[in-house]
C-alpha positions as CSV (number, residue, x, y, z in Angstrom):
1,M,152.2,-6.2,39.1
2,G,155.1,-7.0,36.7
3,T,155.6,-7.0,32.9
4,S,155.1,-10.7,32.8
5,D,151.7,-10.3,34.5
6,V,150.7,-7.6,32.0
7,K,151.7,-9.7,29.0
8,G,150.0,-12.9,30.4
9,I,146.7,-11.1,30.9
10,A,146.6,-9.2,27.6
11,I,148.3,-11.6,25.1
12,G,147.6,-15.2,24.2
13,E,144.7,-17.6,24.3
14,T,141.7,-16.9,26.5
15,D,142.4,-19.8,28.9
16,A,146.0,-18.8,29.4
17,R,144.9,-15.1,29.9
18,V,142.3,-16.2,32.5
19,Q,145.0,-18.2,34.4
20,A,147.3,-15.2,34.4
21,L,144.6,-12.9,35.6
22,Q,143.6,-15.3,38.5
23,K,147.3,-15.5,39.5
24,A,147.8,-11.8,39.4
25,V,144.6,-11.1,41.4
26,A,146.0,-13.0,44.4
27,N,148.4,-10.1,45.0
28,P,146.3,-7.0,44.0
29,D,147.6,-3.4,43.8
30,D,146.5,-0.1,42.3
31,K,148.3,-0.6,39.0
32,L,146.7,-3.9,38.4
33,A,143.3,-2.4,39.2
34,A,143.9,0.4,36.7
35,F,145.1,-2.0,34.1
36,L,142.1,-4.3,34.5
37,Q,139.7,-1.4,34.3
38,A,141.4,-0.3,31.1
39,L,141.0,-3.8,29.7
40,S,137.3,-3.8,30.6
41,D,137.0,-0.4,28.9
42,D,138.7,-1.7,25.7
43,A,141.4,0.9,26.2
44,V,144.4,-1.5,25.8
45,K,146.5,-2.1,22.7
46,V,149.4,-4.5,21.9
47,A,152.2,-4.3,19.4
48,A,155.4,-6.5,19.2
49,D,154.7,-8.2,22.6
50,K,154.4,-4.8,24.2
51,V,151.2,-3.6,26.0
52,F,149.9,-0.1,26.1
53,I,147.1,1.7,27.9
54,V,145.5,4.3,25.6
55,K,143.9,7.3,27.4
56,D,142.8,10.6,25.8
57,G,144.8,9.7,22.7
58,K,148.0,9.1,24.6
59,G,149.8,5.8,25.4
60,F,151.0,4.8,28.9
61,D,153.1,1.9,30.2
62,P,150.8,-0.3,32.4
63,V,153.7,-1.1,34.9
64,T,155.5,2.2,35.3
65,G,152.7,4.6,34.3
66,A,155.1,6.5,32.1
67,E,153.8,8.1,28.8
68,V,155.1,6.1,25.8
69,A,154.5,6.3,22.1
70,V,152.0,3.8,20.7
71,P,153.1,2.2,17.4
72,A,150.9,2.8,14.4
73,D,150.4,-1.0,13.9
74,A,149.2,-1.5,17.5
75,E,146.1,-3.7,17.7
76,D,143.2,-3.6,20.2
77,V,143.0,-6.3,22.8
78,I,139.8,-8.4,22.1
79,N,138.0,-9.7,25.2
80,N,135.4,-12.4,24.7
81,N,132.5,-13.0,27.1
82,L,134.5,-15.4,29.3
83,M,137.3,-12.9,29.7
84,R,134.9,-10.0,30.4
85,G,133.2,-12.1,33.1
86,E,136.6,-12.7,34.7
87,L,137.5,-9.0,34.5
88,E,134.2,-7.9,36.1
89,A,134.7,-10.4,38.9
90,A,138.3,-9.3,39.5
91,L,137.2,-5.6,39.5
92,A,134.5,-6.4,42.0
93,G,137.1,-8.0,44.2
94,F,139.2,-4.8,44.1
95,K,136.1,-2.9,45.4
96,L,136.5,-4.9,48.6
97,F,139.5,-2.8,49.6
98,S,137.8,0.6,48.9
99,K,137.6,3.1,51.8
100,D,134.0,3.8,50.8
101,E,131.6,1.4,52.5
102,K,129.1,1.6,49.7
103,T,131.7,0.6,47.2
104,R,132.7,-2.4,49.3
105,R,129.1,-3.4,49.6
106,D,128.7,-3.3,45.8
107,G,131.8,-5.4,45.4
108,I,130.4,-8.0,47.8
109,K,127.1,-8.1,46.0
110,A,128.9,-8.7,42.7
111,L,130.9,-11.5,44.2
112,L,127.8,-13.1,45.6
113,A,126.5,-13.5,42.1
114,E,129.8,-15.1,40.7
115,S,132.9,-16.2,42.5
116,D,135.2,-19.2,42.3
117,E,138.2,-20.7,44.2
118,S,140.6,-18.5,42.3
119,K,139.2,-15.5,44.1
120,L,139.7,-17.1,47.6
121,P,143.0,-15.3,48.4
122,L,141.4,-12.0,47.5
123,I,138.3,-12.7,49.6
124,E,140.3,-13.9,52.6
125,K,142.5,-10.8,52.4
126,A,139.4,-8.6,52.3
127,F,137.8,-10.6,55.1
128,A,140.8,-10.0,57.4
129,A,140.8,-6.3,56.6
130,E,137.1,-5.6,56.9
131,A,136.0,-3.6,60.0
132,N,132.2,-3.5,59.4
133,A,130.7,-6.6,61.1
134,Q,127.8,-7.0,58.7
135,L,130.1,-6.9,55.6
136,K,132.6,-9.2,57.3
137,D,129.8,-11.7,57.8
138,Q,128.8,-11.5,54.2
139,L,132.5,-12.0,53.1
140,G,132.6,-15.1,55.4
141,L,129.6,-16.5,53.6
142,I,131.1,-15.9,50.2
143,R,134.3,-17.6,51.4
144,A,132.2,-20.6,52.5
145,A,130.3,-20.7,49.2
146,V,133.6,-20.8,47.3
147,L,135.0,-23.6,49.6
148,L,131.8,-25.6,48.9
149,N,132.9,-26.1,45.3
150,S,136.5,-27.1,46.3
151,A,137.9,-30.4,45.2
152,D,139.1,-30.9,48.8
153,K,136.5,-32.9,50.8
154,S,137.6,-31.3,54.1
155,K,137.0,-27.8,52.7
156,R,133.5,-28.8,51.6
157,L,132.7,-30.0,55.1
158,I,134.0,-26.8,56.6
159,A,131.9,-24.8,54.1
160,A,128.7,-26.8,55.0
161,T,129.2,-25.9,58.7
162,L,129.8,-22.2,57.9
163,L,126.8,-21.9,55.6
164,A,124.5,-23.1,58.3
165,Q,124.9,-19.6,59.8
166,S,123.5,-18.0,56.6
167,H,120.0,-16.6,56.3
168,Q,120.3,-15.7,52.7
169,A,118.0,-17.1,50.0
170,S,120.9,-17.4,47.7
171,T,122.6,-19.9,50.1
172,K,119.7,-22.3,49.6
173,T,120.2,-22.1,45.9
174,V,124.0,-22.8,46.3
175,L,123.3,-25.8,48.6
176,L,120.7,-27.3,46.3
177,A,123.1,-27.0,43.3
178,R,125.9,-28.7,45.2
179,L,123.7,-31.5,46.4
180,Q,123.0,-32.5,42.8
181,V,126.7,-33.2,42.1
182,E,128.0,-34.2,45.6
183,T,129.1,-37.9,45.8
184,E,130.6,-38.1,49.3
185,P,127.9,-39.5,51.7
186,D,129.2,-37.6,54.8
187,V,129.4,-34.3,52.9
188,K,126.0,-34.9,51.5
189,A,124.6,-35.5,55.0
190,A,126.2,-32.3,56.2
191,L,124.8,-30.4,53.3
192,N,121.3,-31.7,53.9
193,A,121.5,-30.7,57.6
194,T,122.7,-27.2,56.6
195,L,119.9,-26.9,54.1
196,K,117.3,-27.8,56.7
197,T,118.7,-25.1,59.0
198,V,118.8,-22.5,56.3
199,E,115.2,-23.3,55.2
200,G,114.0,-22.9,58.8
201,A,115.6,-19.5,59.0
202,L,114.2,-18.4,55.6
203,A,110.7,-19.6,56.7
204,W,110.8,-17.3,59.7
205,G,111.9,-14.5,57.4
206,D,109.0,-15.1,55.1
207,K,106.5,-15.2,58.0
208,L,107.9,-11.9,59.5
209,G,107.9,-10.4,56.0
210,A,104.2,-11.3,55.5
211,V,103.4,-9.7,58.8
212,F,105.3,-6.5,57.9
213,S,103.7,-6.4,54.5
214,G,100.3,-6.8,56.1
215,F,100.9,-4.0,58.5
216,S,102.3,-1.8,55.7
217,L,99.1,-2.5,53.6
218,G,97.0,-2.0,56.7
219,S,98.6,1.4,57.4
220,I,97.8,2.5,53.8
221,L,94.2,1.3,54.1
222,L,94.0,3.1,57.4
223,L,95.1,6.4,55.8
224,V,92.6,5.9,53.0
225,A,89.8,4.9,55.3
226,L,90.2,7.6,57.9
227,G,88.8,10.3,55.7
228,L,86.0,8.0,54.7
229,A,85.3,7.3,58.3
230,I,84.3,11.0,58.7
231,T,82.5,11.6,55.4
232,Y,80.6,8.2,55.5
233,G,80.9,7.1,59.1
234,L,80.0,10.4,60.7
235,M,78.1,12.2,58.0
236,G,76.4,9.3,56.2
237,V,77.6,10.4,52.8
238,I,78.5,7.6,50.4
239,N,81.4,9.5,48.7
240,M,82.4,7.6,45.6
241,A,84.8,10.5,44.8
242,H,86.9,9.8,47.8
243,G,89.5,8.0,45.6
244,E,89.7,11.1,43.4
245,L,90.3,13.3,46.4
246,M,93.3,11.0,47.2
247,M,94.4,11.4,43.6
248,I,94.3,15.2,44.0
249,G,96.6,14.9,47.0
250,A,99.0,12.7,45.0
251,Y,99.1,15.2,42.1
252,A,99.6,18.0,44.6
253,T,102.7,16.1,45.8
254,Y,103.9,15.8,42.2
255,V,103.5,19.5,41.6
256,V,105.4,20.4,44.7
257,Q,108.2,18.0,43.6
258,G,108.4,19.9,40.3
259,V,108.6,23.3,42.1
260,F,111.5,22.0,44.3
261,Q,113.3,20.5,41.3
262,K,113.1,23.8,39.4
263,Y,113.5,26.5,42.1
264,F,115.0,24.7,45.2
265,P,117.1,21.8,43.9
266,G,119.4,22.0,46.9
267,A,116.5,21.4,49.3
268,F,114.9,18.6,47.2
269,D,115.0,16.1,50.0
270,W,112.5,18.2,51.9
271,Y,109.9,18.5,49.2
272,L,107.8,15.7,50.7
273,V,107.5,17.6,54.0
274,A,106.3,20.7,52.1
275,S,103.9,18.4,50.2
276,V,102.0,17.3,53.2
277,P,100.1,20.6,54.0
278,V,99.7,21.3,50.3
279,A,98.1,17.9,49.6
280,F,95.8,18.4,52.6
281,M,94.7,21.8,51.6
282,A,94.2,21.0,47.9
283,S,91.9,18.0,48.7
284,A,90.2,19.9,51.6
285,L,89.3,22.9,49.4
286,M,88.0,20.6,46.7
287,G,86.0,18.7,49.3
288,A,84.6,21.9,50.7
289,A,83.6,23.1,47.2
290,L,81.9,19.8,46.5
291,E,80.0,19.9,49.8
292,R,78.7,23.5,49.3
293,S,77.8,23.0,45.7
294,V,76.4,19.4,45.6
295,I,76.5,17.3,48.7
296,R,74.6,19.8,51.0
297,F,71.4,19.2,49.0
298,L,71.6,15.4,49.3
299,Y,72.0,14.8,53.1
300,G,69.7,11.9,54.2
301,R,69.5,10.5,50.6
302,P,72.5,8.1,50.5
303,L,71.7,6.5,47.1
304,E,71.6,9.9,45.5
305,T,74.9,10.9,47.1
306,L,76.4,7.7,45.7
307,L,75.3,8.6,42.2
308,A,76.2,12.2,42.4
309,T,79.7,11.6,43.8
310,W,80.3,8.8,41.2
311,G,79.6,11.4,38.5
312,I,81.9,13.9,40.2
313,S,84.7,11.2,40.4
314,L,84.5,10.8,36.6
315,M,84.7,14.6,36.1
316,L,87.7,14.9,38.4
317,Q,89.5,12.0,36.6
318,Q,88.9,13.8,33.2
319,L,90.1,17.1,34.7
320,V,93.4,15.6,35.8
321,R,93.8,13.9,32.4
322,S,93.3,17.3,30.7
323,F,95.9,19.0,32.9
324,F,98.6,16.3,33.4
325,G,97.8,13.7,30.7
326,A,96.5,10.2,30.8
327,Q,99.9,8.6,31.6
328,N,101.3,8.1,35.1
329,V,103.7,10.7,36.4
330,G,106.8,10.0,38.4
331,V,107.1,11.0,42.0
332,E,110.6,10.3,43.5
333,N,111.4,9.2,47.0
334,P,113.6,11.6,49.0
335,S,117.1,10.2,49.7
336,W,116.2,9.7,53.4
337,M,113.3,7.4,52.3
338,S,115.5,5.3,50.0
339,G,116.9,1.9,51.1
340,G,115.9,0.0,54.1
341,V,116.8,-1.9,57.2
342,Q,118.1,-5.5,56.7
343,V,116.7,-7.5,59.6
344,L,117.2,-11.0,58.2
345,G,118.9,-12.4,55.1
346,N,115.6,-12.5,53.3
347,L,113.8,-9.7,55.2
348,S,114.4,-6.0,54.5
349,L,112.2,-3.3,55.8
350,P,112.0,-0.4,53.3
351,Y,112.3,3.1,54.8
352,N,109.4,4.4,52.7
353,R,107.1,1.8,54.1
354,L,108.3,2.5,57.7
355,V,107.8,6.2,57.2
356,I,104.3,5.7,55.9
357,M,103.4,3.5,58.8
358,A,104.6,6.2,61.2
359,F,102.8,8.9,59.2
360,A,99.5,6.9,59.4
361,L,99.8,6.6,63.2
362,A,100.5,10.4,63.4
363,V,97.4,11.2,61.3
364,L,95.3,8.8,63.3
365,G,96.4,10.5,66.5
366,A,95.7,13.9,65.1
367,V,92.2,12.9,63.9
368,A,91.4,11.3,67.2
369,W,92.5,14.4,69.1
370,L,90.5,16.7,66.8
371,I,87.3,14.7,67.1
372,S,87.4,14.1,70.8
373,K,89.1,17.1,72.2
374,T,88.4,20.2,70.1
375,R,85.3,22.4,69.7
376,L,85.0,21.4,66.0
377,G,85.0,17.8,67.0
378,L,82.3,18.4,69.6
379,F,80.2,20.1,67.0
380,V,80.7,17.3,64.5
381,R,79.7,14.7,67.0
382,G,76.7,16.7,68.1
383,V,75.5,17.3,64.6
384,T,76.0,13.6,63.8
385,Q,74.0,12.4,66.8
386,N,71.1,14.8,66.6
387,R,71.1,17.6,64.0
388,P,67.9,19.4,65.0
389,I,68.9,19.6,68.7
390,A,72.4,20.8,67.7
391,A,70.8,23.5,65.6
392,C,68.5,24.5,68.5
393,M,71.6,24.9,70.7
394,G,73.0,27.5,68.3
395,V,75.4,25.3,66.2
396,N,75.7,26.4,62.6
397,T,75.1,22.9,61.2
398,A,75.7,23.9,57.6
399,R,79.2,25.3,58.4
400,V,80.0,22.2,60.5
401,D,79.0,20.0,57.6
402,T,81.4,21.9,55.3
403,Y,84.3,21.7,57.8
404,A,83.7,18.0,58.5
405,F,83.6,17.1,54.8
406,A,86.7,19.2,54.1
407,L,88.5,17.5,56.9
408,G,87.6,14.0,55.5
409,S,88.7,15.2,52.1
410,G,91.9,16.6,53.4
411,I,92.8,13.3,55.1
412,A,92.2,11.6,51.7
413,G,94.7,14.1,50.3
414,L,97.3,13.0,52.9
415,A,96.6,9.4,51.9
416,G,97.4,10.3,48.3
417,C,100.6,12.0,49.3
418,A,101.7,8.8,51.1
419,L,100.6,6.6,48.2
420,S,102.7,8.6,45.8
421,Q,105.8,7.2,47.6
422,V,105.0,3.6,47.1
423,G,103.0,3.4,43.8
424,N,102.2,5.0,40.5
425,V,100.5,8.4,40.4
426,G,97.9,8.5,37.7
427,P,94.2,9.4,37.0
428,D,93.1,6.0,38.2
429,L,95.0,6.0,41.5
430,G,92.0,6.1,43.7
431,Q,90.0,3.3,42.0
432,G,92.2,0.6,43.5
433,Y,91.4,1.7,47.1
434,I,87.9,3.0,47.2
435,V,86.2,-0.5,47.6
436,D,88.8,-1.6,50.2
437,S,88.3,1.6,52.2
438,F,84.5,1.2,52.3
439,M,85.0,-2.4,53.5
440,V,87.3,-1.1,56.3
441,V,84.8,1.5,57.5
442,V,81.9,-0.9,57.4
443,L,83.8,-3.8,59.0
444,G,85.2,-1.6,61.8
445,G,81.8,0.0,62.6
446,V,80.3,3.1,61.1
447,G,81.6,6.2,62.9
448,Q,84.1,4.3,65.0
449,L,87.8,5.3,64.6
450,A,89.0,2.4,66.8
451,G,87.1,0.0,64.6
452,T,88.7,1.6,61.5
453,V,92.2,0.9,62.9
454,Y,91.5,-2.7,63.8
455,A,89.7,-3.4,60.5
456,A,92.5,-1.8,58.4
457,L,95.4,-3.6,60.1
458,G,93.4,-6.9,60.3
459,L,92.4,-6.8,56.6
460,G,96.0,-5.9,55.6
461,V,97.6,-8.8,57.5
462,L,94.9,-11.3,56.5
463,N,95.2,-10.3,52.8
464,K,99.0,-10.7,52.8
465,F,98.9,-14.1,54.4
466,L,96.1,-15.3,52.1
467,E,98.1,-14.0,49.1
468,G,101.1,-16.2,50.0
469,W,98.8,-19.2,50.3
470,A,96.3,-18.8,47.5
471,G,97.4,-15.9,45.3
472,A,96.3,-12.3,45.0
473,V,93.0,-12.9,43.2
474,L,91.7,-15.6,45.5
475,A,92.9,-13.7,48.5
476,K,90.7,-10.7,47.5
477,I,87.7,-13.0,47.0
478,A,88.3,-14.7,50.4
479,V,88.6,-11.4,52.2
480,L,85.3,-10.2,50.5
481,V,83.5,-13.4,51.5
482,F,84.8,-13.1,55.1
483,I,83.5,-9.5,55.3
484,I,80.1,-10.5,53.9
485,I,79.7,-13.3,56.4
486,F,80.9,-11.1,59.3
487,I,78.5,-8.3,58.4
488,Q,75.7,-10.9,58.2
489,K,76.4,-12.0,61.7
490,R,77.3,-8.6,63.1
491,P,75.8,-5.8,61.0
492,Q,77.1,-3.0,63.3
493,G,80.7,-4.0,62.7
494,I,83.5,-4.7,65.1
495,F,82.5,-1.7,67.3
496,A,78.9,-0.7,67.5
497,M,77.7,2.9,67.8
498,K,76.7,3.5,71.4
499,G,73.0,4.4,72.0
500,R,70.0,3.9,74.3
501,T,68.4,0.4,74.2
């Protein structure tokens, strides 16, 4: 960067300054980057055709970096919106040469939003120097998008061929915009062929995204419904407070987050791991207290359990409002759950969703093992199948009821812990899932864990596909109608409870 470059960029009419900036950017260096940053920060003054960078009350020469005296009559350099846009694009281009991969990625993202042919030398230089294959591909696509707007017909044809490899949604927008102004028939034909290829790739991304979203929703429904499969499926208690037990687990996660922020800030990334047992125990203890004080007197009277637990749910909501307020509280994702895996141009798999799916499978495995392989599970199954005979065999049925209800409530707490990572945590958290969770349990077959899994994942995928076709409201209605028809034809659900005929 020379003195003439500095004067050209800082002094004169906007169009001339933009031309000088575009010319200088073709040969970038650290001094030019520092000067452009100072211009962007309004830290440049001019006086008598001399340019100064002002920092901490001192003046510096932009070319040599030496400290110089700033005249009293020096005036600020004024940048209008056009100039500021050019400065931001140029600074984004300089990020392409950073040693930090994240900085280079941010620079590429900024250039994707706005780049022109004047940035082509900078982009090609960065393309040649980039070692990361993924970033190199993105730079190649930016280069192709720039060439697409070139006045040279041959360059536009080359760009059409290069853009056919892109799976980005923004590429479709660029192609459609160019097609509206393109006049050359052969270029237009090439652009249409490229557009068809890109749309085909995007369609696959949308389909795979809907499948992933469906499994993600299904894993959440599975977590929510697992606890209900025990309290309702095995024990026959219509627990309308199940959503509030989830809410308790979510608020327990919020409290643990606050403890880590205050007392263990260095280990904050591990707060979620510590929240899992806390959320389980908080909801399990609340469930045990409810069972011993209310539910135990209502076994065999499902309508009365419904009314009682509905009243309890209102009390728990008000209790939370009294302690934490009526507004939602913020629960942060740990750093290892931020970001995602970029599979296709328009398909990214968020880490928090992937972790929740894995967590749901782990909880399912633990519950299946507990019910089928442990002494407690044997007692629960025995009491469920024939309470009087189990009591005659020496089983303490009252204690088993408490343990089973506490287990179902604790699993609801785990669901609340997971939901805190993907949605708002507030007093009404459980209301959005209670109906869906009952539908999952009934559709899968009362008391059948396998049915719960199939129903949760199936409803999740079905709901997401219908949302893309008919919208969220109509999708909910269609799913509800489907379940009603299915239960009419098969009242026992997907998997019927085994018994003598």
